[in-house]
KETI-720341 format. One record per residue: residue number from 1; x, z, y of N, C-alpha, C in turn. Coordinates in steps of 0.05 Angstrom, whole numbers. Example, Ala and Ser with C-alpha at 12.3 -4.5 7.8 and 13.67 -1.06 7.14 Angstrom:
BEGIN
ATOM, 1, 264, 156, -114, 246, 156, -90, 264, 156, -66 .
ATOM, 2, 257, 142, -45, 273, 143, -21, 258, 157, 1 .
END
This chain:
BEGIN
ATOM, 1, 18, 1, -26, -1, 0, 0, 19, -2, 23 .
ATOM, 2, 38, 20, 27, 55, 21, 50, 71, -3, 46 .
ATOM, 3, 78, -14, 30, 97, -39, 31, 80, -63, 40 .
ATOM, 4, 58, -68, 31, 41, -86, 40, 37, -87, 73 .
ATOM, 5, 31, -61, 79, 27, -56, 111, 52, -63, 128 .
ATOM, 6, 78, -60, 113, 100, -59, 128, 109, -89, 132 .
ATOM, 7, 105, -107, 108, 106, -134, 110, 88, -145, 125 .
ATOM, 8, 61, -134, 134, 44, -147, 145, 56, -142, 178 .
ATOM, 9, 63, -119, 182, 74, -111, 208, 97, -127, 214 .
ATOM, 10, 115, -136, 197, 140, -149, 206, 134, -177, 208 .
ATOM, 11, 112, -191, 194, 102, -218, 200, 90, -219, 231 .
ATOM, 12, 74, -202, 236, 61, -199, 261, 87, -200, 282 .
ATOM, 13, 106, -180, 278, 122, -175, 299, 140, -202, 304 .
ATOM, 14, 147, -218, 284, 164, -239, 286, 148, -260, 297 .
ATOM, 15, 118, -261, 300, 106, -278, 316, 112, -276, 343 .
ATOM, 16, 120, -250, 349, 121, -242, 381, 146, -248, 386 .
ATOM, 17, 168, -239, 366, 200, -242, 379, 206, -272, 382 .
ATOM, 18, 221, -272, 399, 232, -300, 409, 261, -303, 402 .
ATOM, 19, 274, -329, 397, 297, -325, 388, 306, -358, 403 .
ATOM, 20, 316, -354, 430, 318, -383, 444, 341, -399, 422 .
ATOM, 21, 332, -425, 423, 352, -442, 408, 384, -445, 414 .
ATOM, 22, 388, -440, 442, 414, -440, 454, 428, -417, 442 .
ATOM, 23, 417, -389, 437, 423, -370, 430, 430, -371, 402 .
ATOM, 24, 412, -385, 386, 415, -386, 357, 441, -408, 353 .
ATOM, 25, 443, -428, 368, 460, -447, 367, 489, -436, 371 .
ATOM, 26, 490, -413, 393, 517, -406, 402, 523, -386, 377 .
ATOM, 27, 509, -372, 367, 519, -356, 343, 524, -373, 321 .
ATOM, 28, 507, -389, 314, 510, -399, 290, 539, -419, 290 .
ATOM, 29, 540, -433, 313, 564, -443, 310, 593, -426, 309 .
ATOM, 30, 588, -402, 313, 611, -387, 308, 616, -375, 284 .
ATOM, 31, 598, -383, 267, 601, -370, 241, 604, -390, 219 .
ATOM, 32, 625, -398, 212, 630, -420, 190, 617, -410, 167 .
ATOM, 33, 614, -387, 158, 606, -378, 135, 577, -385, 128 .
ATOM, 34, 563, -387, 147, 531, -391, 151, 526, -424, 143 .
ATOM, 35, 543, -441, 154, 542, -469, 151, 534, -479, 122 .
ATOM, 36, 533, -462, 102, 528, -474, 74, 499, -472, 73 .
ATOM, 37, 486, -454, 89, 454, -450, 81, 437, -473, 92 .
ATOM, 38, 421, -480, 74, 401, -501, 76, 381, -490, 103 .
ATOM, 39, 365, -510, 112, 350, -502, 138, 328, -481, 131 .
ATOM, 40, 317, -479, 106, 298, -459, 102, 315, -427, 100 .
ATOM, 41, 336, -431, 90, 351, -407, 89, 358, -397, 116 .
ATOM, 42, 368, -414, 129, 374, -408, 161, 352, -394, 175 .
ATOM, 43, 327, -409, 170, 304, -391, 184, 295, -366, 171 .
ATOM, 44, 303, -361, 148, 297, -334, 139, 320, -316, 149 .
ATOM, 45, 340, -330, 147, 366, -307, 159, 361, -303, 189 .
ATOM, 46, 348, -322, 202, 341, -314, 231, 320, -294, 238 .
ATOM, 47, 301, -295, 220, 280, -279, 215, 291, -249, 208 .
ATOM, 48, 305, -247, 189, 319, -225, 184, 337, -206, 202 .
ATOM, 49, 350, -226, 218, 369, -215, 237, 351, -205, 264 .
ATOM, 50, 328, -223, 268, 311, -205, 290, 298, -181, 283 .
ATOM, 51, 289, -181, 257, 279, -151, 250, 300, -133, 244 .
ATOM, 52, 321, -140, 239, 347, -120, 239, 350, -109, 269 .
ATOM, 53, 353, -127, 288, 360, -116, 314, 336, -100, 324 .
ATOM, 54, 312, -106, 315, 285, -92, 321, 288, -65, 310 .
ATOM, 55, 295, -63, 281, 292, -41, 272, 319, -20, 269 .
ATOM, 56, 342, -30, 276, 369, -12, 280, 373, -15, 307 .
ATOM, 57, 384, 7, 313, 398, 14, 339, 429, 11, 340 .
ATOM, 58, 436, -7, 361, 464, -11, 362, 472, 13, 387 .
ATOM, 59, 492, 24, 376, 501, 46, 394, 527, 42, 399 .
ATOM, 60, 535, 43, 426, 563, 32, 438, 575, 61, 449 .
ATOM, 61, 589, 75, 436, 599, 100, 451, 623, 98, 474 .
ATOM, 62, 632, 75, 470, 657, 68, 491, 645, 41, 506 .
ATOM, 63, 659, 42, 526, 654, 16, 543, 658, -8, 526 .
ATOM, 64, 637, -26, 529, 637, -55, 512, 612, -66, 519 .
ATOM, 65, 616, -91, 528, 594, -111, 536, 582, -124, 512 .
ATOM, 66, 563, -117, 502, 555, -129, 477, 530, -151, 486 .
ATOM, 67, 534, -175, 487, 515, -193, 499, 497, -198, 475 .
ATOM, 68, 477, -216, 479, 458, -223, 459, 472, -237, 433 .
ATOM, 69, 488, -259, 446, 503, -273, 420, 517, -259, 402 .
ATOM, 70, 529, -236, 417, 549, -222, 400, 531, -202, 379 .
ATOM, 71, 508, -189, 395, 488, -178, 377, 483, -196, 354 .
ATOM, 72, 474, -221, 362, 460, -237, 340, 483, -244, 318 .
ATOM, 73, 505, -249, 329, 533, -256, 310, 533, -227, 287 .
ATOM, 74, 530, -207, 296, 531, -183, 280, 509, -180, 262 .
ATOM, 75, 485, -183, 271, 463, -183, 255, 456, -205, 232 .
ATOM, 76, 467, -229, 241, 469, -250, 221, 486, -245, 195 .
ATOM, 77, 506, -235, 202, 529, -227, 182, 521, -206, 161 .
ATOM, 78, 507, -185, 181, 497, -162, 166, 470, -169, 147 .
ATOM, 79, 461, -186, 155, 436, -196, 141, 442, -215, 112 .
ATOM, 80, 468, -231, 114, 467, -250, 97, 472, -237, 72 .
ATOM, 81, 480, -215, 64, 480, -201, 37, 453, -197, 26 .
ATOM, 82, 429, -191, 44, 401, -188, 36, 389, -212, 39 .
ATOM, 83, 398, -233, 42, 384, -254, 49, 356, -265, 32 .
ATOM, 84, 367, -257, 3, 346, -260, -17, 336, -234, -32 .
ATOM, 85, 346, -213, -17, 338, -185, -28, 318, -174, -8 .
ATOM, 86, 317, -173, 21, 300, -169, 38, 309, -143, 50 .
ATOM, 87, 298, -135, 77, 309, -113, 94, 306, -89, 86 .
ATOM, 88, 287, -81, 64, 283, -57, 59, 309, -45, 40 .
ATOM, 89, 325, -67, 32, 351, -55, 25, 370, -40, 43 .
ATOM, 90, 362, -42, 65, 376, -28, 84, 363, -1, 97 .
ATOM, 91, 343, 7, 79, 330, 28, 91, 342, 55, 86 .
ATOM, 92, 329, 73, 104, 345, 107, 100, 364, 110, 119 .
ATOM, 93, 371, 93, 138, 390, 101, 160, 380, 76, 180 .
ATOM, 94, 394, 86, 204, 385, 65, 227, 407, 53, 245 .
ATOM, 95, 427, 70, 254, 447, 64, 273, 469, 45, 260 .
ATOM, 96, 480, 30, 283, 504, 13, 277, 518, 24, 304 .
ATOM, 97, 539, 36, 296, 559, 44, 319, 582, 30, 319 .
ATOM, 98, 582, 17, 350, 605, -6, 354, 623, 2, 376 .
ATOM, 99, 652, 5, 363, 674, 10, 379, 679, -17, 394 .
ATOM, 100, 696, -15, 411, 712, -40, 421, 734, -51, 403 .
ATOM, 101, 750, -29, 393, 771, -37, 373, 773, -14, 352 .
ATOM, 102, 796, -12, 335, 800, 6, 318, 793, 34, 328 .
ATOM, 103, 783, 54, 307, 773, 79, 318, 787, 99, 294 .
ATOM, 104, 785, 125, 302, 795, 151, 288, 768, 153, 274 .
ATOM, 105, 775, 156, 246, 751, 173, 231, 766, 196, 216 .
ATOM, 106, 748, 217, 215, 749, 243, 205, 734, 247, 180 .
ATOM, 107, 720, 224, 171, 704, 228, 144, 724, 232, 120 .
ATOM, 108, 713, 249, 102, 730, 249, 76, 725, 223, 57 .
ATOM, 109, 744, 219, 42, 744, 194, 23, 758, 202, 3 .
ATOM, 110, 746, 185, -20, 754, 193, -50, 773, 166, -55 .
ATOM, 111, 798, 172, -68, 812, 152, -75, 811, 142, -103 .
ATOM, 112, 824, 123, -115, 821, 116, -143, 823, 134, -162 .
ATOM, 113, 835, 154, -162, 841, 179, -178, 815, 195, -178 .
ATOM, 114, 797, 196, -161, 775, 211, -152, 786, 235, -138 .
ATOM, 115, 807, 235, -122, 814, 259, -105, 802, 251, -80 .
ATOM, 116, 790, 275, -68, 776, 278, -40, 800, 281, -18 .
ATOM, 117, 802, 265, -1, 819, 267, 22, 806, 278, 48 .
ATOM, 118, 817, 291, 66, 802, 298, 91, 829, 290, 108 .
ATOM, 119, 831, 270, 125, 853, 269, 140, 842, 245, 164 .
ATOM, 120, 856, 249, 185, 846, 226, 205, 857, 198, 198 .
ATOM, 121, 840, 178, 202, 849, 151, 196, 840, 132, 211 .
ATOM, 122, 859, 113, 218, 846, 87, 235, 837, 67, 222 .
ATOM, 123, 813, 62, 233, 795, 45, 215, 785, 22, 233 .
ATOM, 124, 775, 0, 219, 762, -23, 230, 731, -25, 226 .
ATOM, 125, 725, -5, 206, 697, -5, 198, 693, 20, 177 .
ATOM, 126, 670, 28, 173, 662, 53, 161, 633, 53, 155 .
ATOM, 127, 625, 61, 129, 596, 61, 125, 593, 92, 114 .
ATOM, 128, 573, 106, 122, 569, 134, 119, 545, 133, 98 .
ATOM, 129, 546, 154, 77, 521, 158, 58, 499, 165, 73 .
ATOM, 130, 478, 154, 74, 454, 164, 92, 460, 166, 117 .
ATOM, 131, 476, 151, 129, 487, 155, 156, 490, 123, 168 .
ATOM, 132, 507, 123, 189, 503, 96, 204, 527, 77, 192 .
ATOM, 133, 527, 53, 198, 552, 37, 195, 566, 35, 220 .
ATOM, 134, 597, 39, 219, 610, 42, 243, 628, 13, 241 .
ATOM, 135, 634, 4, 264, 649, -24, 263, 664, -26, 289 .
ATOM, 136, 686, -37, 288, 704, -48, 308, 698, -71, 318 .
ATOM, 137, 688, -80, 343, 680, -106, 349, 704, -121, 350 .
ATOM, 138, 723, -114, 355, 749, -132, 353, 751, -147, 322 .
ATOM, 139, 744, -132, 303, 747, -143, 278, 721, -158, 270 .
ATOM, 140, 699, -145, 281, 671, -160, 278, 673, -193, 292 .
ATOM, 141, 687, -193, 312, 690, -219, 326, 707, -239, 312 .
ATOM, 142, 726, -226, 294, 743, -249, 274, 726, -247, 249 .
ATOM, 143, 708, -239, 243, 695, -243, 221, 681, -271, 221 .
ATOM, 144, 673, -282, 198, 654, -305, 190, 665, -327, 190 .
ATOM, 145, 699, -328, 186, 711, -351, 189, 719, -364, 164 .
ATOM, 146, 704, -354, 144, 715, -368, 116, 743, -364, 107 .
ATOM, 147, 756, -341, 115, 783, -338, 104, 784, -308, 85 .
ATOM, 148, 761, -301, 80, 759, -274, 63, 763, -250, 72 .
ATOM, 149, 762, -246, 98, 766, -221, 117, 741, -220, 132 .
ATOM, 150, 725, -201, 124, 699, -201, 137, 686, -169, 138 .
ATOM, 151, 695, -156, 162, 691, -124, 159, 661, -123, 156 .
ATOM, 152, 643, -142, 171, 612, -133, 170, 603, -136, 144 .
ATOM, 153, 613, -154, 127, 601, -160, 99, 616, -137, 82 .
ATOM, 154, 639, -126, 85, 649, -108, 73, 638, -80, 76 .
ATOM, 155, 626, -71, 100, 614, -49, 106, 582, -48, 96 .
ATOM, 156, 573, -68, 101, 544, -69, 87, 542, -75, 57 .
ATOM, 157, 562, -80, 43, 563, -84, 14, 569, -56, 11 .
ATOM, 158, 584, -38, 21, 582, -5, 15, 555, 4, 17 .
ATOM, 159, 540, -5, 41, 507, 8, 40, 494, 0, 16 .
ATOM, 160, 499, -27, 7, 482, -29, -17, 491, -13, -40 .
ATOM, 161, 516, -10, -39, 535, 0, -65, 523, 33, -65 .
ATOM, 162, 519, 46, -38, 509, 74, -36, 480, 80, -45 .
ATOM, 163, 463, 55, -49, 436, 58, -58, 433, 77, -80 .
ATOM, 164, 457, 79, -96, 456, 91, -120, 466, 122, -118 .
ATOM, 165, 473, 132, -95, 488, 152, -88, 515, 147, -76 .
ATOM, 166, 536, 162, -79, 561, 157, -70, 571, 128, -77 .
ATOM, 167, 585, 112, -63, 594, 87, -65, 616, 86, -88 .
ATOM, 168, 608, 74, -109, 628, 74, -135, 630, 42, -151 .
ATOM, 169, 619, 26, -134, 622, -1, -144, 600, -10, -161 .
ATOM, 170, 580, 4, -164, 554, 0, -179, 530, 1, -161 .
ATOM, 171, 523, -18, -151, 496, -20, -135, 474, -19, -156 .
ATOM, 172, 448, -16, -146, 427, -17, -165, 424, -47, -170 .
ATOM, 173, 419, -49, -198, 424, -81, -210, 386, -86, -212 .
ATOM, 174, 385, -110, -212, 361, -120, -212, 346, -123, -242 .
ATOM, 175, 326, -124, -249, 315, -129, -271, 323, -154, -287 .
ATOM, 176, 334, -148, -310, 345, -173, -322, 379, -168, -325 .
ATOM, 177, 390, -158, -306, 418, -153, -308, 423, -128, -321 .
ATOM, 178, 447, -125, -338, 454, -107, -357, 480, -93, -344 .
ATOM, 179, 475, -63, -345, 496, -52, -332, 529, -56, -349 .
ATOM, 180, 522, -60, -373, 547, -65, -387, 560, -86, -388 .
ATOM, 181, 542, -109, -375, 559, -132, -370, 571, -129, -340 .
ATOM, 182, 560, -117, -321, 571, -108, -299, 592, -94, -300 .
ATOM, 183, 594, -70, -315, 616, -54, -319, 643, -68, -331 .
ATOM, 184, 635, -84, -356, 654, -101, -364, 668, -119, -347 .
ATOM, 185, 655, -130, -330, 667, -155, -316, 683, -140, -291 .
ATOM, 186, 670, -122, -280, 683, -111, -258, 708, -91, -263 .
ATOM, 187, 702, -80, -288, 730, -62, -302, 751, -77, -308 .
ATOM, 188, 747, -101, -323, 769, -114, -329, 781, -127, -302 .
ATOM, 189, 765, -139, -281, 778, -149, -260, 794, -129, -242 .
ATOM, 190, 783, -107, -241, 793, -86, -225, 822, -79, -235 .
ATOM, 191, 824, -73, -263, 852, -64, -274, 867, -88, -271 .
ATOM, 192, 856, -111, -277, 876, -137, -274, 890, -138, -242 .
ATOM, 193, 868, -133, -221, 876, -135, -195, 897, -108, -188 .
ATOM, 194, 892, -88, -199, 913, -69, -191, 939, -75, -202 .
ATOM, 195, 940, -88, -221, 964, -95, -234, 979, -118, -220 .
ATOM, 196, 964, -135, -210, 974, -157, -197, 971, -164, -162 .
ATOM, 197, 964, -137, -154, 953, -139, -122, 979, -147, -104 .
ATOM, 198, 1002, -139, -114, 1024, -143, -97, 1033, -176, -93 .
ATOM, 199, 1020, -190, -116, 1026, -221, -117, 1001, -232, -106 .
ATOM, 200, 982, -223, -99, 956, -236, -87, 958, -242, -60 .
ATOM, 201, 949, -266, -46, 950, -272, -20, 925, -281, -12 .
ATOM, 202, 905, -284, -30, 878, -290, -20, 861, -268, -14 .
ATOM, 203, 864, -246, -33, 847, -226, -31, 865, -200, -22 .
ATOM, 204, 848, -184, 0, 858, -164, 8, 872, -140, -12 .
ATOM, 205, 892, -134, -17, 905, -115, -30, 891, -87, -27 .
ATOM, 206, 872, -84, -12, 860, -57, -6, 837, -57, -24 .
ATOM, 207, 835, -77, -37, 814, -77, -62, 820, -56, -81 .
ATOM, 208, 848, -53, -87, 858, -37, -107, 852, -7, -102 .
ATOM, 209, 843, 1, -79, 839, 21, -75, 822, 44, -88 .
ATOM, 210, 799, 33, -95, 778, 41, -115, 758, 21, -124 .
ATOM, 211, 746, 33, -143, 726, 13, -149, 702, 6, -128 .
ATOM, 212, 697, 23, -109, 680, 17, -88, 691, 1, -67 .
ATOM, 213, 719, 5, -64, 730, -16, -45, 732, -41, -60 .
ATOM, 214, 739, -43, -85, 738, -67, -97, 713, -87, -98 .
ATOM, 215, 690, -74, -102, 663, -86, -97, 662, -95, -66 .
ATOM, 216, 672, -79, -50, 666, -86, -20, 680, -113, -14 .
ATOM, 217, 706, -110, -21, 726, -130, -15, 719, -159, -27 .
ATOM, 218, 709, -158, -55, 703, -178, -70, 674, -187, -61 .
ATOM, 219, 661, -175, -48, 636, -180, -34, 642, -202, -11 .
ATOM, 220, 664, -192, 7, 674, -211, 28, 686, -238, 16 .
ATOM, 221, 699, -236, -8, 708, -260, -19, 687, -276, -30 .
ATOM, 222, 665, -265, -42, 643, -281, -53, 628, -298, -32 .
ATOM, 223, 629, -284, -6, 614, -301, 11, 628, -320, 30 .
ATOM, 224, 654, -313, 33, 672, -329, 52, 686, -346, 35 .
ATOM, 225, 699, -340, 8, 719, -361, -2, 712, -353, -32 .
ATOM, 226, 685, -363, -36, 679, -358, -67, 694, -376, -88 .
ATOM, 227, 711, -396, -82, 725, -409, -102, 750, -393, -112 .
ATOM, 228, 759, -374, -99, 779, -359, -98, 769, -341, -123 .
ATOM, 229, 742, -328, -121, 734, -311, -138, 726, -325, -165 .
ATOM, 230, 716, -348, -161, 708, -365, -191, 735, -370, -202 .
ATOM, 231, 756, -377, -187, 783, -382, -205, 795, -354, -216 .
ATOM, 232, 794, -335, -204, 803, -313, -210, 791, -290, -233 .
ATOM, 233, 765, -291, -227, 747, -270, -239, 718, -284, -241 .
ATOM, 234, 717, -305, -259, 692, -315, -261, 671, -301, -267 .
ATOM, 235, 673, -284, -285, 654, -260, -295, 641, -245, -272 .
ATOM, 236, 660, -237, -251, 652, -224, -231, 631, -239, -210 .
ATOM, 237, 644, -265, -207, 626, -280, -194, 600, -282, -203 .
ATOM, 238, 598, -287, -229, 569, -290, -241, 554, -260, -239 .
ATOM, 239, 567, -242, -241, 548, -214, -232, 541, -213, -205 .
ATOM, 240, 557, -224, -188, 552, -221, -159, 528, -244, -154 .
ATOM, 241, 532, -265, -163, 509, -283, -164, 480, -275, -167 .
ATOM, 242, 483, -260, -190, 458, -251, -197, 448, -226, -182 .
ATOM, 243, 464, -211, -172, 460, -187, -157, 449, -198, -129 .
ATOM, 244, 465, -211, -112, 458, -223, -89, 437, -242, -87 .
ATOM, 245, 436, -257, -114, 418, -276, -116, 422, -303, -95 .
ATOM, 246, 452, -305, -94, 456, -327, -79, 482, -345, -91 .
ATOM, 247, 492, -366, -86, 513, -380, -102, 527, -396, -75 .
ATOM, 248, 545, -381, -65, 557, -391, -43, 572, -415, -47 .
ATOM, 249, 590, -418, -72, 600, -438, -79, 583, -461, -79 .
ATOM, 250, 562, -462, -93, 545, -483, -96, 537, -494, -67 .
ATOM, 251, 533, -474, -52, 526, -482, -23, 545, -493, -5 .
ATOM, 252, 566, -485, -6, 588, -497, 11, 595, -531, -2 .
ATOM, 253, 592, -528, -33, 596, -558, -46, 579, -575, -35 .
ATOM, 254, 550, -567, -36, 524, -580, -27, 527, -590, 6 .
ATOM, 255, 537, -573, 20, 539, -580, 49, 567, -598, 53 .
ATOM, 256, 581, -601, 29, 605, -620, 33, 626, -608, 52 .
ATOM, 257, 631, -579, 50, 646, -563, 65, 673, -553, 44 .
ATOM, 258, 694, -562, 52, 721, -554, 40, 733, -532, 54 .
ATOM, 259, 738, -505, 39, 748, -482, 51, 777, -487, 49 .
ATOM, 260, 792, -478, 71, 823, -480, 74, 832, -450, 72 .
ATOM, 261, 832, -439, 45, 840, -412, 44, 872, -407, 56 .
ATOM, 262, 869, -384, 67, 894, -381, 79, 905, -393, 103 .
ATOM, 263, 890, -414, 114, 896, -428, 137, 889, -411, 163 .
END
């Protein structure tokens, strides 16, 4: 009952919200990772981004001019992972905190060995359990270029992972997906990556930090440079394709786009 009312309210709201074409074109042109989307997908992403900006609060604790194009660029990237999942996957929290550049975090974090650390860290992004997403605009602005480095995708992947509790690389799976298949694919890939991260140049070695970071970093790779993930860990790509209900590699190929990894 509540879900039906909420969907009706959102449809009604979308009829009232306006997104000027010049604004859409400005944001879209600066985000090559969206260029694989078909027109119908682009329209759904536009709608999700508008609803996202309506339902979430962008907080700017330090001096930063965040114009409409910048806000839309952030929202479009934040909503790309839930394009075929829906905005309800981002329920339970409200704020996106945006600093001009990297910020100091005092939040505790758990390493790969399960040890909880409490120390000050300089970060470009952070996702809190049942709390906000925190981003550095300097890094947001450099995201979306199909180079495998996207702080927005990374932190919002953490938010999806946290729907089962603490981030651990195991987001809630859809009906028909098997936890055994997910664990087998990600477990083998994670151990392989930890052994060979020092020789990797396409995937951020930070992925070896923990299973949660592995999932978040590989989510960046999945959406931005999917061929790399297919080449290295095809079973992981298959699991992510089932979870996100998207196939970025097929989209880039269909659009005739060739990705220059590392360029």
